[in-house]
Residue, then its C-alpha position, 0 to 999 in steps of 0.5 A: v889830078s889827071e892832068v898833073h899825074p901826082f901818083l904813079d898809078g891811080n890818077g884817073r881813078m882819083a880824079r873820078l872819085l873827086m868828081n863824084a865827091e863834088l857831085t854828091a856834095a852838090n846833091h847830084s848823082k854820081i857819074i860812072i864812066p862805062t868801059v864802052f865810053r872810055d876812049d870818048y871820055m879820054g878824048a873829051l878830057r884831053k880836049l878840056t885840059r889842052q884846048g879848054d874845050a869844056e863843051t865836048y867834056i860836058r856832052m860826054m859826061q851827059r852821054a855817060h850819065 
């Protein structure tokens, strides 16, 4: 969702909502991205989608959690 941007607004919120729905379905706790991590989150997401670098994204999510 955040990569394709199908909506005029709310793509990031929808992506985080879907992520948390998947986590909940797998009996994991939700991850809320605090505002202080926004730039790090966006950078990690960019690396994931553009370079396939999942490690940076995973480390970021672990820090936010």
